[in-house]
LUMPAPA-894778 format. One record per residue (C-alpha): residue number from 1; residue in one letter; z, y, x. Coordinates in Angstrom, 2 decimals, m for minus. Layout:
BEGIN
(NUM; A; (Z; Y; X))
...
***
This chain:
BEGIN
(1; M; (0.00; 0.00; 0.00))
(2; F; (0.02; 2.25; 3.07))
(3; I; (m3.43; 3.61; 2.18))
(4; V; (m2.81; 4.02; m1.53))
(5; R; (0.53; 5.86; m1.30))
(6; P; (m0.64; 9.04; 0.51))
(7; I; (m3.75; 9.42; m1.65))
(8; S; (m1.73; 8.77; m4.78))
(9; R; (0.98; 11.27; m3.78))
(10; L; (m1.61; 13.93; m2.94))
(11; M; (m3.35; 13.53; m6.30))
(12; F; (m0.02; 13.54; m8.14))
(13; G; (1.05; 16.67; m6.26))
(14; L; (m2.18; 18.45; m7.12))
(15; S; (m1.76; 17.38; m10.71))
(16; A; (1.82; 18.60; m11.02))
(17; L; (1.78; 21.63; m8.72))
(18; V; (m1.72; 23.02; m9.27))
(19; C; (m3.27; 21.83; m12.53))
(20; M; (m0.22; 22.08; m14.81))
(21; P; (0.74; 25.62; m13.71))
(22; L; (m2.90; 26.70; m14.08))
(23; I; (m2.99; 25.36; m17.63))
(24; L; (0.26; 27.10; m18.47))
(25; G; (m0.82; 30.38; m16.91))
(26; V; (m4.20; 30.47; m18.63))
(27; L; (m2.65; 29.59; m21.99))
(28; V; (m0.02; 32.32; m21.68))
(29; V; (m2.62; 34.93; m20.69))
(30; D; (m4.93; 33.80; m23.49))
(31; V; (m2.18; 34.01; m26.12))
(32; V; (m1.13; 37.47; m24.95))
(33; L; (m4.71; 38.72; m24.85))
(34; R; (m5.51; 37.13; m28.21))
(35; Y; (m2.52; 38.31; m30.21))
(36; V; (m1.54; 41.54; m28.48))
(37; F; (m4.92; 42.97; m27.45))
(38; N; (m7.25; 41.01; m29.77))
(39; A; (m9.33; 40.02; m26.72))
(40; P; (m9.07; 36.23; m26.19))
(41; L; (m10.46; 34.43; m23.17))
(42; T; (m13.58; 32.67; m24.41))
(43; W; (m13.40; 30.05; m21.68))
(44; S; (m9.68; 29.16; m21.88))
(45; H; (m10.10; 26.09; m24.12))
(46; E; (m12.71; 24.53; m21.84))
(47; F; (m10.74; 25.38; m18.70))
(48; C; (m7.53; 23.89; m20.07))
(49; S; (m9.39; 20.77; m21.23))
(50; L; (m10.89; 20.24; m17.78))
(51; M; (m7.52; 20.85; m16.09))
(52; L; (m5.84; 18.43; m18.51))
(53; F; (m8.44; 15.80; m17.62))
(54; L; (m7.66; 16.34; m13.93))
(55; T; (m3.91; 16.35; m14.56))
(56; L; (m3.90; 13.05; m16.41))
(57; T; (m6.35; 11.21; m14.21))
(58; M; (m4.83; 12.37; m10.92))
(59; A; (m1.35; 11.26; m12.04))
(60; F; (m2.60; 7.79; m13.03))
(61; P; (m2.27; 5.89; m9.70))
(62; Q; (1.18; 7.32; m8.92))
(63; T; (2.36; 6.39; m12.40))
(64; W; (1.47; 2.76; m11.71))
(65; L; (2.98; 2.82; m8.25))
(66; R; (6.26; 4.03; m9.70))
(67; H; (6.06; 1.60; m12.64))
(68; A; (6.43; 4.58; m14.96))
(69; H; (3.69; 3.48; m17.34))
(70; I; (4.40; 2.24; m20.84))
(71; R; (4.60; m1.51; m21.03))
(72; A; (5.40; m3.79; m23.94))
(73; E; (7.69; m6.65; m23.01))
(74; L; (8.30; m8.49; m26.22))
(75; L; (7.82; m11.95; m24.78))
(76; G; (7.72; m11.30; m21.05))
(77; E; (11.39; m11.87; m20.31))
(78; A; (11.44; m15.12; m22.28))
(79; L; (8.64; m16.62; m20.17))
(80; S; (9.15; m18.47; m16.93))
(81; S; (8.69; m16.59; m13.66))
(82; K; (5.49; m18.55; m12.93))
(83; V; (3.97; m17.49; m16.25))
(84; Q; (5.09; m13.88; m15.68))
(85; T; (3.41; m13.93; m12.26))
(86; L; (0.25; m15.41; m13.77))
(87; I; (0.17; m12.73; m16.49))
(88; A; (0.76; m9.99; m13.90))
(89; R; (m2.13; m11.31; m11.77))
(90; L; (m4.36; m11.47; m14.84))
(91; C; (m3.48; m7.86; m15.70))
(92; W; (m4.21; m6.65; m12.17))
(93; A; (m7.51; m8.59; m12.21))
(94; L; (m8.46; m6.86; m15.47))
(95; V; (m7.52; m3.47; m14.03))
(96; A; (m9.63; m4.21; m10.94))
(97; A; (m12.59; m5.29; m13.10))
(98; F; (m12.31; m2.16; m15.25))
(99; M; (m12.18; 0.06; m12.16))
(100; V; (m15.31; m1.60; m10.75))
(101; V; (m17.12; m0.88; m14.02))
(102; L; (m15.78; 2.68; m14.03))
(103; I; (m16.91; 3.30; m10.45))
(104; W; (m20.34; 1.83; m11.15))
(105; Q; (m20.82; 3.86; m14.35))
(106; N; (m19.47; 6.95; m12.62))
(107; W; (m22.03; 6.54; m9.84))
(108; K; (m24.89; 6.15; m12.32))
(109; D; (m23.76; 9.18; m14.30))
(110; A; (m23.31; 11.25; m11.14))
(111; E; (m26.88; 10.56; m10.05))
(112; F; (m28.16; 11.71; m13.44))
(113; M; (m25.89; 14.77; m13.44))
(114; L; (m27.23; 15.81; m10.05))
(115; L; (m30.77; 15.28; m11.24))
(116; I; (m30.43; 17.53; m14.29))
(117; G; (m27.79; 19.89; m12.88))
(118; E; (m25.32; 19.31; m15.73))
(119; T; (m22.68; 22.02; m16.10))
(120; S; (m19.84; 22.84; m18.47))
(121; S; (m20.76; 25.02; m21.42))
(122; E; (m18.44; 28.03; m21.02))
(123; L; (m17.60; 28.16; m17.32))
(124; N; (m20.90; 26.78; m16.06))
(125; L; (m19.04; 24.47; m13.64))
(126; P; (m20.99; 21.50; m12.25))
(127; I; (m19.53; 18.43; m13.98))
(128; I; (m20.33; 16.32; m10.91))
(129; Y; (m17.12; 17.56; m9.24))
(130; F; (m15.05; 16.01; m12.01))
(131; R; (m16.98; 12.76; m11.58))
(132; V; (m16.14; 12.79; m7.87))
(133; V; (m12.44; 13.14; m8.68))
(134; L; (m12.71; 10.33; m11.23))
(135; G; (m14.47; 8.16; m8.64))
(136; V; (m11.75; 8.74; m6.04))
(137; I; (m9.07; 7.92; m8.60))
(138; A; (m10.89; 4.79; m9.73))
(139; A; (m11.36; 3.66; m6.11))
(140; T; (m7.68; 4.28; m5.35))
(141; T; (m6.64; 2.37; m8.46))
(142; L; (m9.04; m0.47; m7.60))
(143; L; (m7.55; m0.75; m4.13))
(144; M; (m4.04; m0.71; m5.58))
(145; A; (m4.98; m3.37; m8.16))
(146; L; (m6.47; m5.64; m5.50))
(147; L; (m3.43; m5.23; m3.27))
(148; K; (m1.12; m6.04; m6.18))
(149; L; (m3.33; m8.92; m7.33))
(150; F; (m3.00; m10.68; m3.99))
(151; S; (0.58; m9.66; m3.19))
(152; R; (3.51; m12.07; m3.21))
(153; S; (5.08; m10.33; m6.20))
(154; P; (2.40; m8.77; m8.42))
(155; E; (4.80; m8.07; m11.27))
(156; G; (7.68; m6.50; m9.36))
(157; N; (8.52; m3.49; m7.23))
(158; S; (9.35; m5.44; m4.06))
(159; D; (6.25; m4.30; m2.17))
(160; L; (6.61; m0.72; m3.37))
(161; A; (9.86; 0.12; m1.62))
(162; G; (10.01; 3.71; m0.51))
(163; V; (7.68; 5.08; m3.18))
(164; D; (8.90; 8.54; m4.08))
***
């Protein structure tokens, strides 16, 4: 996990320390301009939507590393440890497969976006940059899933000691 941790922490830090304050700042300015001066920011909704996308996707790998995701364990504790390990490996295999599909689709979409020069509607930002971020996140999550899939304890935190 030595490769995944720094990338994951960096993305989480950007998410929490850059994207969230930007969203909050733009929303506050927009509300003040809208209701006090009757001059709203026309691009605030799109900007906040794009920042929210970045916030959620960049926090994704760190959430899994910290085991902070939502998980239903109705039957898990009643099963034997071998079955729990098998289910955990199956889950990590499915995550890995999904990330491969996401990376592949992301690559195909990115090629098309470059070809047509696709941009956002209000801010005129090239959407390809958001695809690059999504690709990095998917690759990081794929690497993490493969490491967990083949680890000694795919369902536990034993190989994640020291994750902040």
